[in-house]
C-alpha positions as CSV (number, residue, x, y, z in Angstrom):
1,X,-0.1,0.3,0.4
2,X,1.3,3.1,-0.8
3,X,2.1,5.8,1.8
4,X,0.0,8.4,2.8
5,X,1.5,11.7,3.3
6,X,0.6,14.9,4.8
7,X,2.7,18.3,4.0
8,X,1.7,21.8,5.1
9,X,2.3,24.8,3.4
10,X,2.5,22.8,0.3
11,X,1.4,25.3,-2.9
12,X,4.6,26.5,-2.9
13,X,8.1,25.9,-2.3
14,X,9.9,23.1,-1.0
15,X,6.6,21.9,0.6
16,X,5.0,21.9,-3.3
17,X,8.4,20.3,-4.5
18,X,8.0,17.6,-1.8
19,X,4.2,16.7,-2.8
20,X,4.9,16.6,-6.5
21,X,7.8,14.0,-6.0
22,X,5.8,11.8,-3.8
23,X,3.1,11.7,-6.2
24,X,5.9,10.9,-8.8
25,X,6.6,8.1,-6.6
26,X,3.0,6.5,-6.5
27,X,2.3,8.3,-3.0
28,X,-1.3,9.5,-1.6
29,X,-0.7,13.2,-1.0
30,X,-2.7,15.4,1.0
31,X,-1.9,19.4,0.3
32,X,-2.2,22.0,2.9
33,X,-1.9,26.1,2.6
34,X,-3.9,28.9,4.4
35,X,-5.9,29.8,1.4
36,X,-8.5,27.6,0.0
37,X,-7.9,29.3,-3.5
38,X,-4.4,28.1,-3.3
39,X,-5.2,24.3,-2.6
40,X,-8.1,24.1,-5.2
41,X,-4.9,25.5,-7.7
42,X,-2.7,23.1,-6.7
43,X,-4.7,20.2,-6.4
44,X,-5.8,20.7,-10.3
45,X,-2.2,21.4,-11.3
46,X,-1.4,18.1,-9.6
47,X,-4.3,16.0,-10.9
48,X,-3.5,16.2,-14.7
49,X,-0.2,14.9,-14.4
50,X,-0.6,12.2,-11.4
51,X,-3.7,10.2,-10.5
52,X,-6.7,11.8,-8.8
53,X,-7.0,9.6,-6.2
54,X,-3.9,10.2,-5.0
55,X,-4.5,13.6,-4.0
56,X,-6.3,15.6,-1.4
57,X,-6.6,19.0,-0.4
58,X,-7.1,21.1,2.6
59,X,-7.2,24.3,3.8
60,X,-6.4,25.5,7.3
61,X,-4.5,28.1,10.1
62,X,-1.6,25.8,11.1
63,X,-0.7,27.8,14.0
64,X,-4.2,26.9,15.1
65,X,-4.3,23.6,17.1
66,X,-7.8,23.4,16.2
67,X,-6.9,23.6,12.0
68,X,-4.1,20.9,13.0
69,X,-6.9,18.4,14.3
70,X,-9.2,19.2,11.4
71,X,-6.1,18.1,8.9
72,X,-5.2,15.1,10.5
73,X,-8.8,14.2,10.3
74,X,-9.6,15.2,6.9
75,X,-6.5,13.1,6.2
76,X,-7.3,10.0,7.9
77,X,-11.4,10.3,6.5
78,X,-9.7,10.7,2.9
79,X,-7.0,8.2,2.9
80,X,-7.5,5.7,6.3
81,X,-4.4,6.7,8.2
82,X,-1.3,8.6,8.1
83,X,2.4,7.3,7.1
84,X,4.2,10.6,7.2
85,X,3.4,14.0,8.5
86,X,6.3,17.2,7.4
87,X,5.5,20.3,9.6
88,X,6.8,22.3,6.8
89,X,4.7,25.3,6.6
90,X,6.8,28.5,7.6
91,X,7.0,32.4,7.9
92,X,9.8,34.5,7.9
93,X,10.5,38.3,8.4
94,X,12.1,41.0,5.9
95,X,15.6,41.4,7.4
96,X,15.8,44.2,9.7
97,X,17.3,44.5,13.2
98,X,14.7,42.4,15.6
99,X,14.0,46.4,17.2
100,X,12.3,47.7,13.6
101,X,10.4,44.4,13.5
102,X,6.7,44.6,13.4
103,X,4.7,42.9,16.5
104,X,2.4,42.1,14.3
105,X,4.6,39.7,11.9
106,X,6.7,38.3,15.3
107,X,3.9,37.0,16.7
108,X,2.7,35.3,13.6
109,X,6.3,33.6,12.8
110,X,6.4,32.1,16.4
111,X,2.6,31.0,16.2
112,X,3.6,29.7,12.5
113,X,6.7,28.1,13.3
114,X,6.9,27.5,16.6
115,X,3.6,26.7,18.3
116,X,2.0,25.4,15.2
117,X,4.6,22.9,15.3
118,X,3.9,22.2,18.7
119,X,0.6,21.7,18.0
120,X,0.7,19.7,15.0
121,X,3.5,17.5,16.8
122,X,0.7,16.7,19.4
123,X,-2.0,16.1,18.0
124,X,0.3,13.6,15.1
125,X,2.2,11.8,18.1
126,X,-1.2,11.0,19.5
127,X,-3.0,10.2,16.5
128,X,-0.2,7.8,15.3
129,X,0.1,6.3,18.8
130,X,-3.5,4.9,17.9
131,X,-3.0,3.7,14.5
132,X,0.2,1.6,15.4
133,X,2.9,4.2,14.0
134,X,3.9,6.5,11.7
135,X,6.4,9.5,10.8
136,X,6.5,12.9,11.8
137,X,8.9,15.4,10.0
138,X,10.1,18.8,11.5
139,X,11.4,21.2,8.9
140,X,15.3,22.9,10.1
141,X,16.2,26.2,8.6
142,X,18.9,29.1,9.7
143,X,19.5,28.9,13.0
144,X,18.8,25.4,14.0
145,X,22.3,24.2,14.2
146,X,23.1,27.7,16.4
147,X,24.3,30.1,13.1
148,X,23.1,33.5,14.0
149,X,22.6,35.8,10.9
150,X,21.6,39.8,11.6
151,X,18.2,40.6,10.8
152,X,17.2,37.1,11.8
153,X,16.5,37.0,15.6
154,X,13.2,36.2,15.5
155,X,12.8,33.1,12.4
156,X,15.6,32.2,13.6
157,X,15.2,31.8,17.3
158,X,11.9,29.7,16.1
159,X,14.5,27.3,14.3
160,X,16.9,26.8,17.2
161,X,14.0,26.0,19.5
162,X,12.5,23.9,17.1
163,X,15.7,21.6,17.0
164,X,15.6,21.1,20.6
165,X,11.4,20.2,20.6
166,X,12.5,17.7,18.0
167,X,15.3,16.1,19.5
168,X,12.8,16.3,22.9
169,X,10.2,14.6,21.0
170,X,12.9,11.5,19.6
171,X,13.5,11.1,23.5
172,X,10.2,11.2,24.5
173,X,9.0,8.5,21.4
174,X,12.1,6.5,21.8
175,X,10.0,3.3,23.1
176,X,7.2,3.8,20.8
177,X,6.6,3.3,17.2
178,X,6.5,6.8,16.0
179,X,9.3,8.3,14.9
180,X,9.9,12.1,14.5
181,X,12.7,13.1,12.3
182,X,14.4,16.4,11.6
183,X,14.4,17.4,7.9
184,X,17.0,20.0,6.7
185,X,16.8,21.0,3.0
186,X,19.8,23.1,3.4
187,X,19.7,26.6,1.4
188,X,16.7,26.6,-1.2
189,X,15.9,29.3,-3.4
190,X,12.6,29.9,-2.6
191,X,10.3,32.9,-2.2
192,X,10.4,32.8,1.2
193,X,14.4,33.0,1.1
194,X,13.7,36.0,-1.8
195,X,11.1,38.2,0.4
196,X,13.7,37.9,3.4
197,X,15.8,41.1,1.3
198,X,12.5,42.8,0.3
199,X,13.7,46.7,0.0
200,X,17.1,46.0,0.5
201,X,18.3,45.2,-3.6
202,X,21.9,45.9,-2.2
203,X,22.4,43.5,0.4
204,X,20.1,41.0,-1.9
205,X,23.1,41.2,-4.5
206,X,25.6,40.3,-2.0
207,X,23.8,37.8,-0.5
208,X,23.4,36.0,-4.0
209,X,27.1,35.5,-4.1
210,X,27.1,32.9,-1.2
211,X,23.2,31.8,-2.1
212,X,24.6,30.8,-5.4
213,X,27.7,28.6,-3.7
214,X,25.7,26.6,-1.5
215,X,22.4,27.3,-2.5
216,X,20.0,25.0,-4.4
217,X,16.7,25.5,-6.3
218,X,13.6,23.3,-5.4
219,X,13.8,20.4,-8.1
220,X,17.2,19.8,-7.2
221,X,16.7,19.3,-3.7
222,X,13.2,17.9,-3.4
223,X,13.8,14.6,-5.1
224,X,16.5,13.2,-2.6
225,X,14.6,14.2,0.1
226,X,11.6,12.8,-0.9
227,X,13.6,9.3,-1.8
228,X,15.2,9.5,1.6
229,X,12.2,10.0,3.9
230,X,10.5,7.1,1.5
231,X,13.2,4.9,2.6
232,X,14.2,6.0,6.2
233,X,13.6,3.1,8.0
234,X,15.5,4.2,11.5
235,X,13.8,7.7,11.9
236,X,17.0,9.5,11.0
237,X,17.7,12.8,10.1
238,X,17.3,13.3,6.4
239,X,19.4,16.3,5.1
240,X,20.5,17.4,1.8
241,X,23.5,19.7,2.7
242,X,26.0,17.9,4.6
243,X,29.5,19.0,5.7
244,X,31.4,17.4,3.0
245,X,29.1,18.9,0.6
246,X,29.3,22.4,1.9
247,X,33.2,21.8,2.0
248,X,33.2,20.5,-1.8
249,X,31.0,23.7,-2.6
250,X,33.6,26.2,-1.4
251,X,36.5,24.3,-2.9
252,X,35.0,24.3,-6.2
253,X,33.7,27.6,-6.1
254,X,35.9,29.3,-8.1
255,X,35.4,27.5,-11.4
256,X,32.0,26.2,-10.9
257,X,30.2,29.2,-11.7
258,X,26.8,28.6,-10.5
259,X,23.9,31.3,-11.2
260,X,20.4,30.4,-9.1
261,X,18.7,33.8,-10.1
262,X,18.8,33.6,-13.7
263,X,15.2,34.2,-15.3
């Protein structure tokens, strides 16, 4: 039986790429976003390429506890169970100093990136325990490993906290049939990345040099991640940009010119 996979925030970016890769591999996938119009658009797009019966979409706000429960219940009603749940939905902020950041956006980022993941994780673990097992993935990002960058105090803090939270869940679930895993896509060129530099063209131009060395496009990263997730029997971390790969990218940057931003 093909795997049933729920991906939050999967109408664009990495989530969208993962959804397509899982469908390509015969999985049954639940698409999610906050806006119904976005969900319907992506459902129709995927239905033109893959079996319609393998696709379902549900719009909700994952920063709300009850919406995560509704999303799980929807997936279960459609496909009978959830084998893999990926907490991919996330928000970032324009790269300004912390004291310049709007309070409303701060709350949105923390509620989605951290509280939303906590809410979903509690619901998913409980539901997977009832069904006899499953895998929960939480998405790393800049700050997860302790690296600090100016202008990302709030976003980076949520990802650092998420790393601790996920490892705590791994400890607490180690004697259960539920596996809690970290998913690390590396630096991927998405709208989320680009919008961090809104209104700062000079800073973005400088950042591009770094991104062109270590970054990748969605269509490069997601096939690898999807394969490794489906192969992951031991609940290990699934990572694209490993330390040896980082070393090799810098070593070859002088003659391996890359441009991820050409239109």
